[in-house]
N, C-alpha and C positions, 0 to 999 in steps of 0.2 A: 366563565369557563368556556375552554376553546373546544369546538365541535370538531372531531376527527373523523375522516373518512376511510374506509378499507382502500380506496384507489385515489392516488392523487392526478387529478385532471384539471388543466387549466380553464379557467372560465373563458380567458381570452381564445382559446382553441374553439370553444363553442360558439362565441361570437363571430369568430372568422368563419366558422363553417356556415353560420346563417347567412353571413353577407355573401358567400358563394351560392348558396341555395336560392337566394332572392334574385341574384344576378341571373341564374339560369332558368328562373320563372318555373314553369311546370304545372301540371293540374293537381288536384286534390285526390288524397287517397280514399280508404274506405271510409274514414271519419267525416269526409265531405268539407274539411277545414282548408280554405285556400291561404295563400300566402298573405293576401291582405286582412284576413281574419286572425291569422297568426300574429301578424305585425300590430295588430290593434291591442294586444296585451304582451307586447314583445318582452319585458324584462320577466314577467312572471312565468312566461312559456319557456324562455331560454333557461330561467333558474330550475324549473322542474326537470328539464332534460339533464342538466349538469348534475343536479342532486341525484337523480336516479342512477345516471352513469357511475358517479362517484362512489355512490353506496352499493353498487353491484345489484341493484333491484331493477334495473332497466330491462324490460321483456318487450322485444318489438311487436307492434300489431301485425295483423295479417297484411299480405301485399295485395294490392287492388289488381286483379287480371285484366288486361286491356288488349283485346285482339286488333292487330292492324294487318291490314293487306300487304302481302310481298309483291315487288314488282314481277316476280316470275310467276305468280299465282299462288293461291293458298294463302294462310294467314300465320302471323308470327304473334305469340302472346307475349306482351310486356308486363313486367310486373312494376307497379307504381306504388312506392312507400308513401305514407303519410308525409306531411311536411315537417313534423317533428322527428319521424324516423329518418328521414333524408337529411336533417341537420346532424343527427347522431351519427349515420354512416359517413358523412362528409368530414367529420371530426376525425374518425378513424382513418379515413382516406389521406386527409392533410398528415396525419402522423407517418403514415406506412409509403407514401409516395417518395420522400427523400431517401428512406432507408432503402427501398427496392430500386430505385432509379439506376443506382450503380450496379446492380446484380443482373439486371436485364440485358439481353444480347443485343448489340448495336443494330442488327438487322430486323429488330421488333419495333414496328413503328405505330401500332394501334394505340390510342388512348394514352399517349406519353406526351410529357411537356417537352418542347423544342423539337418534336418530330411531328411531320404531318403526312398526309396521304400524298401530297406532291413529292414530297422527300422518297417515298416508297417507289412512286411512279418513276421518278428520275433515275434512281438506282437499277430499277428494272429495266428501262429502255437502255442503259450503258450495257448491262450484262447480256442483254438479247443481241446486241451487236458483237459481243465478244464470243457468245457460245451458240451454238446451232439449235439446241433443243431445250424445251422447257417442260417441266412437269407442273401443270396447274392443278392445285387441290383446293378442296373446301371440306371443313370438317363439319359433318351433319349434327345439328342440335348442340354446339359447344357448350352454351350456357345452361341447357337442360340437364346435361350429361356429366358435369365435372363430379369425380369423386370426392366426397367430403374428407374421407379419411386421408386421402393423399395430399389433398389441399392444405389441411391443418397440419400435416407433417411438415410441409413445405414452409408453411408460415411459422411455425414454431422455431424453425431453423434460422428464421431472420429476426424474429420479434419475441421479446422475453416479457413484454408488458402483459401482466395477467388480465386486466380489464378487457385489452383489446382481443385477447384470444377467447375470452369468455363471450364478448358480445358478437365476434365473428361466428362463432358457433352457434349461438341463438339464431342469428340472421340466416344462417343457412338452413335452418329447420323451420323458420317461420312459415306458416302455411300460406297458400295463395287463395284469394277468395274471388269467386266469378259473380258474374251479374245476377245470378240467382241467390247469392248470399251464401252459398255452399262453400266450405273451407276445405281444401285438399293438402294434406300434410306432404312435406317433402322430405326424402330420403337422399336425394343427389341433386345437383345443379344448384345454380345461384340465379336469382331473377334477372333477367336483361331489362334494366330500366332503372335500378337503383346505383346509386353514385359510387358504391363500393365495388360492385360486381366486376367493371372493367379491370380494375387493379387485380383482382383476385383471379380472374381468368388470364390475365397475363403471366401471373406468378405460376399458375397451374401448367400453362403450356410452356413457359420457360424450361422447367425440368421435364415435362412430357415430351417436348418437340426441340426446342431451341438449342438446349445444352446436349441433347442427345445427338442431334444432327452435327454440332460443332464439334463433338467428341469422336464419334463413329464415321462421321463422313465429311471430314474437314476441307475436302477438295471440292465440294458442291456448294457453290454459294447459294443462299436463299434469302428470301424476302418475305416477312409475315406481317399482316395487318389484320388483327384479332384472329379470326377463324379462317381467313382467306390468305394463301400463300402460292409462292412461285419458287421452284428449284430449276437451277440452271445447270444443263448436263451437256457434256461434250458430244455424246452420240444417242441414237435412239435406243441401243441396247443398255447404256447406262441410265437412261430415263425410265425404261420399264422396270429395270432392276430396283431403281430408287422407289417406285410405285409400290413394289412388293414390301420392301423394308418399311415404308412409312405405314401402309395399311397394318402390318404385323405389329409395329410400335405402338400405334394408336390403340389397336384392340388391348394391348397389354395394359393401358391406363383407361380403359372404359370407353373409349371414343372409337368413331368409325369414319371413314371416308365417305364423301357424298358420291354415289357411283356416276351420277348425271354430270356433276360439276369437276369432276377430276379426270384430267386427260393429259396425253402427251402432244406437244405442238411442236411444229417445226418453224423456226424463225427464217422465213424464206426472204432474201434480197438479192441484190444484183451480184454478190459473191456466192450465193447458195441457191443455185438455179434448179435443184432438185424438187421433188414433188411429195407431199404426204396427205395423209387423211385429213389432219387439222393444220392449219396454217393461220389460225387466229385465236386468241384468247381474249376474255374481258377480265378487268382488274381494276376496282375502285372506280367503277363509272366510265373507264377507258376501254376501247377496244384496240389492242395491238395486232397489226396486220401489216402485210406488204403494202406500201403506198410509193406513189410517184413523188419524187423531190427534184429540188434544182441544187447542183452543187455551186460552188463559188465562182465556176467559169461559166454558168449559165446553162450547163449540160443537163439532160434530165437522166435520172437513174432511180432505181427502187432500192428502197430502204424498209425497214421493220421499225414503224413507230407507232405511239398511242394517239388517239384521238377520241372525242366523245363518242360513246357508245350509242348503238342504235336504241337500246332499252332507255337509256338517259333521255335521248331526245323524245322518245314515245313518253316518258314521264313528265318531260317539261310541256309538251302539246296538251296532255292531259291536265296538268295545272293550269295553263293558259285557258284551256275550254271550262274549267271549273269557276274561273273568274267570270264569266258570262258577261264579258265587257260591252259586247254588243247591244245589250239590253240597259246599259248605263247611259242612256242618252241625256239624262238630266245633269250628268256630272261634266264639269269643265275638263278640258285636257289637262291642265296643269293638276288639277286634284287626280286625275286617272294617272297621270305621270308619278306623282309622289305614292299612290297606292302601289304600284307595280314596280317602281325602281329598285326597291331593296331585293326584290327576288331576282330581278334582271341582272343587278350588279352582282348577286351572289352566283349566278350561273356563270356569268363572263369571269368572275374571279377564280372559280373553280375549273370549269370545263375550257377556258381560254388559255390555260397554261402551257399546254401541249397542242401544236396545229390549230390555232384559233380560228382559221378560215372555215372549219367545220361549223362553226356557231352561226353562220351566214344562214342555216337552215332555221335556226331559232329566230333570228332577225327577220327573215322572210315570212315565217308563220306570224310572228308579232305585228308585221306590216299588214298582212291579210285581215287579221283580226281588227286592227284599229282602223283600216280602211272601211271595214264594214260599220264600226262604230260611226265614224264621220259621216257616212252616207245615211246613217239612220238618224244622226242628230241635226244635220243641215239640210234644209230642203233643197238648197241651191246645188247640193252634191248628189242627190238621188238620181240614180240611174247614169252617174257621171264616174265611174270608177277611175278613170284616167286623171281627172281632175282632182279627185280626192286624194290620190296618190301623189301627184305632182305638185300640189299645194305648197305655199312657202310663207305663211304668216308668221309673225314674230312668235307667236305662242307656240307654235309647231316647232320652231328652231330651239326655243328656251326649252321645251321638253326633251328634244333629241339630246341637248346638251346634258340634261340632267341623267339621262339614261347612259350616255357614254362617258360619264365622269369617271374619275379615278376611285370612286368609293369601292369598288369591288376587289382592291387590292391588286391591281394589275400595274405591270411596269410600263413606263412611258412608250416603250417601243410596241408592246403588243396593243396598247390603247390606241397608238397612231394608226397601227395595221386596220384595226376595228373602224376608226373613225373615217378611214379611206373607203371603207364598205359602204354600201347602202345604209341609210340611216335606220335605226332600230323602230323609231316612230315617225310615220310620214306625218306631214303637217296638213291640215284640212286647208281647201281652198278658201280664198278670200272672197 
């Protein structure tokens, strides 16, 4: 006798979801089950998830509330689902992503395959050269304030799979559990931290913002990455007017602009010599502001371009300080390089895309930290900072090559420019 299920869900879909969850790693949810423990009885655990989803009896457990500090101060609460729940959410994500990708606006860049923060930064830089004014906006508490009824209405418009709609509705109302074990029910929002939340947030903002802008203000180019966005305007009056329209629209859908992170900015350069209250803005870890550059003829001029932001530099310094490298005198230079190289390559790969010369500040900070390490490790270098900095032993050269390698996703031209700068790691003296 063949057992039938109310919903037809492929077992291969659940297994593919597991592979993605495993690759993304992540911590345990409220049940304390890690990815390793889940994998120890993989077949039974995956079958249990598939069986409950197919029968309609899958009810998501509470989401673990994990507060993390913001770079600008305060805390952001992430919702960490259990490993099994992440697999179920990922299965729905795998089904929804291809359906919704063709729906989303081309100027929406956050959490989308084939689009990146670098793409958003590049198009923003080009439009800043073309238009004089920018409206920089930020949506306050996007993930915490998404209207469930509006979101489900948009989802039903694009998806007719009953089991997907049923599970999404259950996920939206799953409680959040704090460290004290208390569970708080939810009537709005979707937890930031679940694999399905970015897709749902993009769908909500597609109708709440992207489509509205394209329909009612087609002459205003925009770029959105999750809850951060940029509108490019021809004049200050147009930017001020767009701020009013944008604020009214977001209030219609239950959202609001962040008053401190929303402002009108003048894109000052050599062709625009005027003055304004705000002439810089931060977007995706980069600061856009007037900078001196050299044209093809070697002449200096002022242009409006992005480079790594001050807050990003501060965050990197805090990370390096947290490594406490100067106390690891028992560690060899090669082992130290292997430890820090992934992070350094990541910084170079992301922040070295535009105006990589600004990363020299990161290199200089690493130099100082590692010089201090070398002086502490080698007796012959104590009280000899210049010798520690200028040494050139083989181990040091190999370490420098590791850190300056192409593992950060840099193009050869950017990599060569950084190689011509001072090395990221000084070699200890011989």
